C-alpha positions in Angstrom: 113.3 90.8 117.1 110.7 93.4 118.0 111.2 92.9 121.7 114.8 94.0 121.1 113.7 97.0 119.1 111.4 98.0 121.9 114.4 98.2 124.2 116.3 100.2 121.6 118.6 97.3 120.8 118.8 97.0 117.0 121.9 94.8 117.0 120.3 91.9 119.0 117.9 89.5 117.4 120.1 88.7 114.4 119.7 85.0 115.1 116.1 85.4 113.8 117.2 86.9 110.5 118.3 85.1 107.4 121.8 86.2 106.3 120.4 86.9 102.8 117.4 88.9 104.0 115.7 91.2 101.5 114.7 94.6 102.9 112.4 97.0 101.0 111.5 100.5 102.1 108.8 101.7 99.7 108.4 105.1 101.4 109.9 107.2 104.1 113.1 109.3 104.4 115.3 106.7 102.7 113.2 104.5 100.3 115.0 101.7 98.6 115.9 98.1 98.8 118.9 96.0 100.0 120.0 92.5 100.6 121.8 90.8 103.4 122.3 91.1 107.1 125.3 93.4 106.8 123.4 95.9 104.7 120.5 95.9 107.1 123.0 96.5 110.0 124.6 99.4 108.1 121.2 100.9 107.4 120.2 100.8 111.0 123.6 102.2 112.1 123.3 105.1 109.7 119.7 105.8 110.6 120.2 105.7 114.3 122.9 108.4 114.2 120.2 111.0 113.8 118.2 109.8 116.9 118.4 109.6 120.6 116.5 106.8 122.4 114.9 105.6 119.2 112.6 102.6 119.6 110.0 100.7 117.6 107.1 99.7 119.8 105.0 96.9 118.3 101.3 97.6 118.8 99.8 94.8 116.9 100.7 91.6 115.0 98.4 90.3 112.2 99.0 87.0 110.6 98.4 87.5 106.8 99.1 83.9 105.8 101.3 81.1 107.0 104.5 83.0 105.9 103.6 86.7 106.3 103.0 88.9 109.4 101.9 92.5 109.4 103.5 94.4 112.3 102.0 97.7 113.3 104.3 99.8 115.4 105.0 103.3 116.6 108.3 105.0 116.7 109.6 106.9 119.7 112.8 109.0 120.1 114.2 112.5 119.8 116.1 114.1 117.0 119.8 114.5 118.0 120.0 118.0 116.5 116.5 119.3 116.9 115.5 117.6 120.2 112.1 117.2 118.6 110.1 114.1 119.7 109.4 111.8 116.7 105.7 111.7 117.9 105.5 115.4 116.9 106.5 114.5 113.3 104.5 112.9 110.5 105.2 109.2 110.3 105.5 108.2 114.0 103.2 105.2 113.1 104.7 102.6 110.7 104.2 99.1 109.6 106.2 96.1 108.4 105.3 93.1 106.4 107.6 90.3 107.6 108.1 87.1 105.7 109.3 84.1 107.7 110.5 80.8 106.3 112.0 78.0 108.4 111.9 80.2 111.5 114.0 83.0 110.0 112.9 86.4 108.7 113.7 86.3 105.0 112.1 89.6 103.9 110.9 92.8 105.5 108.9 95.5 103.7 109.2 98.5 106.0 106.7 101.3 105.6 107.3 104.7 107.2 103.6 105.5 106.8 101.3 102.9 108.3 98.3 103.9 106.1 100.3 103.2 102.9 101.1 99.6 104.1 97.4 99.0 104.9 96.4 100.4 101.5 98.9 98.3 99.7 97.4 95.3 101.4 93.9 96.3 100.5 93.0 97.0 104.1 91.2 100.1 105.4 93.6 102.8 106.6 93.2 103.8 110.3 91.1 106.8 111.1 
């Protein structure tokens, strides 16, 4: 799934996602929650309309337990209107807690701010 995101392909990788996936965004520009692959696809489609060459680059994977993985990533891309690189903005480094069951992603908790994810897990935020 993240290999597809690194290429900027957010439609591919659906075979790894449970059709009833839970998605939670506790922070960021559009906090909220949703359920289902169609809602996840709609969210990505809406989000990507504001960006050119948007990518999620996985930097580290940490196994939290047998069902949960912490993925630390950075975002790249440019605002369509502003032309500003996302690296120039707060929140270029994010994190996701991914829950996997029977080989499928059943839940993603997606944090815009990496340090908030680390703090919620009781881990030391990055310096």
